[in-house]
C-alpha positions as CSV (number, residue, x, y, z in Angstrom):
1,M,10.0,-2.3,-19.2
2,N,10.5,-2.6,-15.4
3,H,10.6,0.5,-13.2
4,S,12.0,1.2,-9.7
5,L,10.9,3.3,-6.7
6,E,13.7,3.9,-4.1
7,A,13.7,5.9,-0.9
8,D,16.6,6.7,1.4
9,G,18.2,9.5,3.3
10,I,15.0,10.0,5.2
11,Q,15.3,11.9,8.6
12,L,12.0,12.3,10.4
13,E,11.4,13.5,14.0
14,F,8.2,14.1,16.0
15,D,8.6,16.5,19.0
16,G,12.4,15.9,19.0
17,R,12.0,12.1,18.9
18,P,13.7,10.4,16.0
19,I,11.2,8.2,14.0
20,L,13.0,7.4,10.8
21,S,16.8,7.7,10.5
22,D,18.4,4.9,8.6
23,I,16.1,4.0,5.7
24,Y,16.6,2.3,2.4
25,L,13.7,0.8,0.5
26,K,13.3,-0.4,-3.1
27,C,10.2,-1.4,-4.8
28,E,10.1,-2.7,-8.4
29,T,7.4,-3.3,-10.9
30,A,6.4,-7.0,-11.3
31,K,7.1,-7.4,-7.5
32,I,5.2,-7.1,-4.2
33,T,7.3,-5.5,-1.5
34,G,6.2,-6.1,2.1
35,L,7.0,-3.6,4.9
36,L,6.5,-5.0,8.5
37,G,7.0,-3.3,11.8
38,R,5.5,-3.0,15.3
39,N,3.0,-0.2,16.0
40,G,4.6,3.2,16.3
41,Q,7.7,2.3,14.3
42,G,6.8,4.7,11.5
43,K,5.4,2.5,8.6
44,T,2.6,4.9,7.8
45,S,4.9,7.9,8.2
46,L,7.4,6.4,5.8
47,M,4.7,5.8,3.2
48,N,3.5,9.4,3.5
49,V,7.0,10.7,3.2
50,I,7.5,8.7,0.0
51,Y,4.1,10.0,-1.3
52,G,5.1,13.5,-0.4
53,T,2.2,14.4,1.9
54,L,4.5,14.4,5.0
55,E,7.5,16.6,5.2
56,A,10.8,15.1,6.5
57,G,14.0,16.8,7.6
58,S,15.6,15.2,4.6
59,K,14.7,12.6,2.1
60,S,15.5,11.1,-1.3
61,V,12.7,9.5,-3.4
62,R,13.6,8.4,-6.9
63,F,11.6,6.9,-9.8
64,D,14.0,5.1,-12.1
65,R,16.8,6.9,-10.4
66,Q,15.3,10.3,-11.1
67,P,14.3,12.4,-8.0
68,V,10.6,13.2,-7.4
69,F,9.7,15.6,-4.6
70,H,5.9,15.6,-4.6
71,A,4.8,12.2,-5.8
72,Y,1.1,12.8,-4.9
73,K,1.0,15.3,-7.8
74,R,2.0,12.4,-10.2
75,P,-0.8,9.8,-10.1
76,E,0.6,8.2,-13.2
77,L,3.7,7.3,-11.1
78,L,2.3,6.6,-7.6
79,L,-1.0,6.2,-5.7
80,L,-1.6,5.7,-2.0
81,L,-4.2,3.6,-0.3
82,T,-4.5,5.4,3.1
83,Q,-5.1,3.5,6.4
84,F,-8.5,5.2,6.7
85,N,-11.3,5.7,4.2
86,F,-10.5,8.3,1.6
87,I,-13.5,8.3,-0.8
88,P,-16.2,10.8,0.2
89,S,-19.3,9.1,1.6
90,R,-21.6,11.0,-0.7
91,L,-20.2,9.5,-3.9
92,S,-21.9,6.7,-5.8
93,L,-20.1,3.6,-7.1
94,K,-21.0,4.8,-10.6
95,R,-19.2,8.1,-9.9
96,I,-16.2,6.5,-8.3
97,F,-15.6,4.1,-11.1
98,S,-16.1,6.9,-13.6
99,D,-13.6,9.1,-11.8
100,F,-11.0,6.4,-11.8
101,S,-11.8,5.4,-15.4
102,L,-12.5,1.8,-14.4
103,D,-15.1,-0.7,-15.8
104,Y,-17.6,-1.6,-13.1
105,R,-18.7,-4.8,-15.0
106,T,-15.1,-6.2,-14.6
107,F,-15.3,-5.4,-10.9
108,E,-18.6,-7.2,-10.6
109,K,-17.2,-10.3,-12.2
110,T,-14.5,-10.5,-9.6
111,F,-16.8,-9.5,-6.7
112,P,-20.3,-10.6,-7.6
113,E,-21.7,-9.3,-4.3
114,F,-21.6,-5.8,-5.8
115,R,-24.1,-6.6,-8.5
116,A,-27.1,-4.2,-8.4
117,K,-25.1,-1.7,-6.3
118,Y,-23.8,0.4,-9.3
119,N,-26.0,3.4,-8.3
120,A,-25.6,3.0,-4.5
121,S,-23.6,5.5,-2.5
122,I,-20.4,4.2,-0.9
123,K,-21.8,5.1,2.6
124,T,-24.4,2.4,2.2
125,L,-21.8,-0.4,2.0
126,S,-20.4,-2.4,4.9
127,G,-16.9,-1.5,6.2
128,G,-15.4,-4.5,4.4
129,E,-17.2,-3.7,1.1
130,R,-16.1,0.0,1.3
131,R,-12.5,-1.1,1.9
132,L,-12.7,-3.5,-1.0
133,V,-13.8,-0.7,-3.4
134,E,-11.0,1.5,-2.3
135,I,-8.4,-1.2,-2.7
136,Y,-9.7,-2.1,-6.1
137,V,-9.7,1.5,-7.6
138,I,-6.1,2.1,-6.3
139,V,-4.7,-1.2,-7.4
140,K,-6.4,-1.2,-10.8
141,S,-5.6,2.5,-11.7
142,E,-3.0,3.4,-14.3
143,S,0.0,4.0,-12.0
144,C,3.4,2.5,-12.0
145,F,3.3,2.0,-8.2
146,A,0.8,1.8,-5.4
147,L,1.4,2.0,-1.6
148,L,-1.1,0.1,0.4
149,D,-1.5,0.9,4.1
150,E,-3.4,-1.8,6.0
151,P,-5.3,-3.1,2.9
152,F,-6.6,-6.2,4.8
153,S,-8.3,-4.3,7.7
154,H,-12.0,-4.8,7.9
155,L,-12.1,-7.5,5.3
156,S,-13.6,-11.0,5.8
157,P,-11.2,-14.0,5.4
158,L,-12.7,-14.7,2.0
159,Q,-12.2,-11.1,0.9
160,V,-8.6,-11.2,2.1
161,E,-7.9,-14.2,-0.1
162,Q,-9.6,-12.5,-3.0
163,V,-7.5,-9.3,-2.6
164,K,-4.3,-11.4,-2.3
165,E,-5.1,-13.1,-5.6
166,M,-5.8,-9.7,-7.2
167,L,-2.6,-8.2,-5.9
168,K,-0.5,-11.2,-7.2
169,E,-2.2,-10.8,-10.6
170,E,-1.8,-7.0,-10.7
171,K,1.8,-7.0,-9.8
172,Q,2.5,-8.0,-13.5
173,H,1.5,-4.4,-14.3
174,K,3.0,-2.4,-11.4
175,G,5.0,-2.4,-8.2
176,L,3.2,-2.7,-4.9
177,L,4.4,-1.8,-1.4
178,I,2.2,-3.2,1.3
179,T,2.1,-2.9,5.1
180,D,-0.4,-4.6,7.4
181,H,-0.6,-5.8,11.0
182,L,-1.9,-9.1,9.5
183,Y,1.7,-9.9,8.7
184,E,1.1,-13.5,7.7
185,H,-0.7,-12.3,4.5
186,V,2.0,-9.8,3.7
187,I,4.7,-12.5,4.1
188,D,2.6,-14.9,1.9
189,I,2.5,-12.6,-1.1
190,S,5.7,-10.6,-0.9
191,D,8.6,-11.1,-3.2
192,T,10.8,-8.7,-1.1
193,L,10.4,-8.1,2.6
194,Y,11.6,-5.3,4.9
195,V,11.2,-4.9,8.7
196,L,11.2,-1.4,10.1
197,A,12.6,-1.3,13.6
198,N,14.2,1.5,15.6
199,G,14.0,3.9,12.6
200,K,15.9,1.5,10.3
201,T,14.7,-0.7,7.5
202,H,16.1,-4.3,7.5
203,L,16.0,-6.3,4.2
204,I,14.9,-9.8,5.2
205,K,17.0,-12.4,3.5
206,D,15.8,-15.3,5.6
207,I,12.4,-15.5,7.2
208,S,13.9,-16.3,10.6
209,E,15.3,-12.8,10.8
210,I,11.8,-11.6,11.5
211,E,12.1,-13.3,14.9
212,T,15.7,-12.1,15.4
213,L,14.5,-8.5,15.0
214,G,11.8,-9.0,17.6
215,Y,8.9,-8.4,15.2
216,A,7.0,-11.7,15.5
217,R,7.3,-15.3,16.6
218,L,6.8,-17.5,13.6
219,S,6.5,-20.9,15.4
């Protein structure tokens, strides 16, 4: 059964300056939804409003058309990969995979560079390795949807391609909403694409609209 996550009616201001004002966004299971926008347009804020950790003047967030007000309290519905590291440095990989009820051996098969690191603490990993662990546990967890804020940051080109393949595989089991300044990778794997500009989301029907909206030059 497919599920939907919708957000609209969002009004968000910072110090009297409108950030989000004309939003409609829909994410569905079995699809990757990309969210593009220049720095400062409010992509991270929109994800946090949907997740429920940022209060907005008004908002409507719906799962299968039913309103949900504090999605962060419903991990079976939605998880968020934040832009910055969220797993405490003191935790070992053994503890992390146990807490997320995930099999480390399966992780090792996909990312063999983590062999013999099962008992290591996450703070001993490189920045790219640490980010890879955080992406994996969020994407592989039992939730209907995952919001991924800058998943490709700090990853090597090889790791980026590995993560893209994992996301395309995992979308069969959940809906994924992704934003990243490495927009070529977002475009490459997205089934649906939005651009956030001047507080409004624009559903992209033709890739040329990305240039029309002033986001990026594609040629």
